[in-house]
C-alpha positions as CSV (number, residue, x, y, z in Angstrom):
1,N,0.0,0.0,0.0
2,V,1.1,3.5,-0.8
3,S,1.1,5.9,2.2
4,P,-1.0,9.0,1.3
5,N,1.2,11.2,3.6
6,W,4.4,10.1,1.9
7,L,2.8,10.5,-1.5
8,T,1.7,14.1,-0.6
9,L,5.2,15.0,0.5
10,A,6.7,13.5,-2.7
11,I,4.3,15.5,-4.9
12,L,5.1,18.7,-3.0
13,L,8.8,18.1,-3.5
14,L,8.2,17.2,-7.1
15,W,6.2,20.4,-7.6
16,V,9.1,22.5,-6.2
17,G,11.5,20.6,-8.4
18,W,9.4,21.3,-11.5
19,F,10.2,25.0,-11.0
20,G,13.8,24.0,-11.8
21,F,13.6,22.1,-15.1
22,N,10.6,23.9,-16.7
23,P,12.0,27.5,-16.3
24,G,15.5,26.0,-16.7
25,S,14.6,24.9,-20.3
26,V,14.7,28.7,-21.2
27,L,18.4,28.6,-20.5
28,A,18.4,32.1,-19.2
29,F,17.1,34.0,-16.2
30,N,14.9,36.5,-17.9
31,S,11.2,37.5,-18.1
32,S,10.4,34.3,-20.1
33,A,11.7,32.1,-17.3
34,V,9.5,34.0,-14.9
35,T,6.5,33.5,-17.2
36,V,7.3,29.7,-17.3
37,V,7.3,29.7,-13.4
38,V,3.9,31.3,-13.4
39,T,2.4,29.0,-16.1
40,T,3.8,26.0,-14.3
41,F,2.3,27.0,-11.0
42,L,-1.1,28.0,-12.4
43,A,-1.6,24.9,-14.5
44,A,-0.8,22.6,-11.5
45,A,-2.9,24.6,-9.1
46,S,-6.0,24.8,-11.4
47,S,-5.7,21.1,-12.3
48,F,-5.6,20.2,-8.6
49,V,-8.8,22.3,-8.0
50,S,-10.6,20.9,-11.1
51,L,-9.8,17.2,-10.3
52,M,-10.9,17.7,-6.6
53,L,-14.2,19.2,-7.8
54,V,-14.8,16.5,-10.4
55,V,-14.1,13.7,-7.9
56,Y,-16.4,15.3,-5.3
57,W,-19.1,15.9,-7.9
58,K,-19.0,12.2,-9.1
59,T,-18.6,10.5,-5.7
60,G,-20.0,13.0,-3.1
61,K,-17.0,12.1,-0.9
62,N,-13.8,13.8,0.3
63,P,-11.5,13.4,-2.7
64,G,-8.5,12.8,-0.4
65,L,-4.8,13.1,-0.8
66,F,-4.4,10.8,-3.7
67,T,-6.7,13.0,-5.8
68,M,-4.8,16.1,-4.7
69,A,-1.5,14.5,-5.7
70,N,-2.7,13.3,-9.1
71,G,-4.4,16.7,-9.8
72,V,-1.1,18.6,-9.2
73,L,0.9,16.0,-11.1
74,M,-1.5,16.0,-14.1
75,G,-1.3,19.8,-14.4
76,L,2.5,19.7,-14.3
77,I,2.7,17.0,-17.0
78,V,0.3,18.9,-19.3
79,I,1.9,22.3,-18.9
80,T,5.5,21.1,-19.4
81,P,5.5,20.9,-23.2
82,V,3.8,24.3,-23.6
83,A,5.1,26.2,-20.5
84,G,7.1,28.6,-22.5
85,F,4.6,29.0,-25.3
86,V,1.4,30.0,-23.6
87,S,0.0,32.8,-21.5
88,P,-0.8,32.5,-17.8
89,A,-4.5,32.6,-18.7
90,S,-4.1,29.7,-21.1
91,A,-2.2,27.8,-18.4
92,I,-5.2,28.1,-16.1
93,I,-7.5,26.8,-18.8
94,L,-5.2,23.9,-19.6
95,G,-5.1,23.1,-15.9
96,L,-8.9,23.2,-15.5
97,V,-9.2,20.8,-18.5
98,S,-6.5,18.5,-17.1
99,G,-8.5,17.5,-14.0
100,P,-11.5,16.0,-15.9
101,L,-9.1,14.5,-18.4
102,F,-7.3,12.7,-15.7
103,Y,-10.5,11.4,-14.2
104,A,-11.7,10.1,-17.5
105,A,-8.4,8.5,-18.4
106,E,-8.1,6.8,-15.0
107,A,-11.5,5.3,-15.3
108,W,-10.7,4.0,-18.8
109,F,-7.3,2.6,-17.9
110,G,-8.8,1.1,-14.7
111,K,-10.9,-1.2,-16.9
112,I,-7.7,-2.9,-18.3
113,K,-7.1,-5.8,-15.9
114,W,-3.4,-6.4,-16.7
115,I,-2.4,-2.9,-15.8
116,A,-1.5,-2.4,-12.1
117,D,-1.4,1.3,-11.4
118,P,-2.6,2.1,-7.8
119,I,-1.6,5.8,-7.9
120,G,-2.6,6.7,-11.4
121,L,0.8,7.3,-13.0
122,L,-0.2,5.9,-16.5
123,P,-3.3,8.0,-17.0
124,G,-1.3,11.1,-16.0
125,H,1.9,10.6,-17.9
126,F,0.5,9.0,-21.0
127,T,-2.7,11.0,-21.5
128,G,-1.4,14.2,-20.0
129,G,1.8,14.0,-22.0
130,I,0.1,13.5,-25.3
131,F,-2.5,16.2,-24.5
132,G,0.1,18.7,-23.5
133,V,2.2,18.2,-26.6
134,L,-0.8,18.6,-28.9
135,M,-1.8,21.8,-27.2
136,I,1.2,23.6,-28.6
137,G,-0.7,23.9,-31.8
138,V,-3.9,25.0,-30.1
139,F,-2.8,27.4,-27.2
140,G,0.6,28.4,-28.4
141,Q,1.4,32.1,-28.9
142,N,4.4,33.2,-30.9
143,A,5.1,36.1,-28.7
144,F,5.7,33.8,-25.7
145,A,7.5,31.2,-27.8
146,A,9.9,33.7,-29.3
147,A,10.7,35.1,-25.9
148,S,11.6,31.6,-24.7
149,G,14.0,31.1,-27.6
150,N,11.6,29.3,-30.1
151,P,10.6,32.0,-32.6
152,T,9.4,29.5,-35.2
153,V,6.5,28.2,-33.1
154,P,3.4,29.9,-34.6
155,D,0.2,31.1,-32.9
156,G,-2.1,28.2,-32.1
157,L,-5.5,27.6,-33.5
158,L,-7.2,29.6,-30.8
159,F,-5.0,32.6,-31.6
160,G,-5.5,32.8,-35.3
161,G,-2.6,30.6,-36.3
162,G,-4.6,29.1,-39.2
163,I,-2.7,26.8,-41.6
164,A,0.6,27.3,-39.7
165,A,-1.1,26.1,-36.5
166,L,-2.5,23.1,-38.2
167,R,0.9,22.3,-39.6
168,Q,2.3,22.6,-36.1
169,L,-0.4,20.4,-34.7
170,G,0.5,17.8,-37.4
171,I,4.2,17.9,-36.5
172,E,3.3,17.3,-32.8
173,A,1.0,14.4,-33.7
174,F,3.6,12.9,-35.9
175,G,6.2,13.2,-33.2
176,I,3.9,11.5,-30.7
177,V,3.3,8.5,-33.1
178,V,7.1,8.2,-33.8
179,V,7.9,8.2,-30.1
180,L,5.2,5.7,-29.2
181,I,6.5,3.3,-31.9
182,V,10.2,3.7,-31.0
183,V,9.5,3.3,-27.2
184,F,7.3,0.2,-27.9
185,L,9.9,-1.5,-30.1
186,I,12.8,-0.8,-27.7
187,S,10.8,-1.9,-24.7
188,F,9.7,-5.1,-26.5
189,A,13.2,-5.9,-27.6
190,T,14.6,-5.2,-24.1
191,I,12.0,-7.5,-22.5
192,K,12.6,-10.2,-25.1
193,I,16.4,-10.1,-24.6
194,A,16.1,-10.1,-20.8
195,S,13.7,-13.0,-20.8
196,E,16.1,-15.0,-23.0
197,L,19.1,-14.2,-20.9
198,F,17.5,-14.9,-17.5
199,H,15.2,-17.7,-18.6
200,G,17.2,-20.4,-17.0
201,I,18.3,-18.3,-14.0
202,L,15.1,-17.0,-12.5
């Protein structure tokens, strides 16, 4: 069993650590890095609130520390790919969407019997990661992207990006597919090799 108290402490420490590598990706201590700090915090906080509300609305019970932890983590995961490309207001919206998204993903993955995931890591990282990457082409704004050192990222669909935004969305979707295929093949090969090497030992 996972201790809710230790999990909460771990998430709080993780949240603090996230302020290191998200703003650190700007590679400079400037206004863009400060913006990334703000978007990272707002997305995690709003995701925490939205997931707590969804769980309470669906169950009528105290959501508990596990829900709190997963709400914060989901927001952090979703905002990471777009932290330097979106406004604080967009970060709040993404966080508010992240809570219900996690709830739906957890319910869906929970139906798969061969997956053991007592603290919801797969719904958060898999679903949140894909969603966050795709949102570059939807919520991205060139002004923020250029300030963070990525001037070629166009405005997203919600900010009049048009064809350029659709192209960016396609690039992100293609990248996701490629990564999924490569990770699957490498994981499959690694497991296959390990099973052959240790077949007679274990």
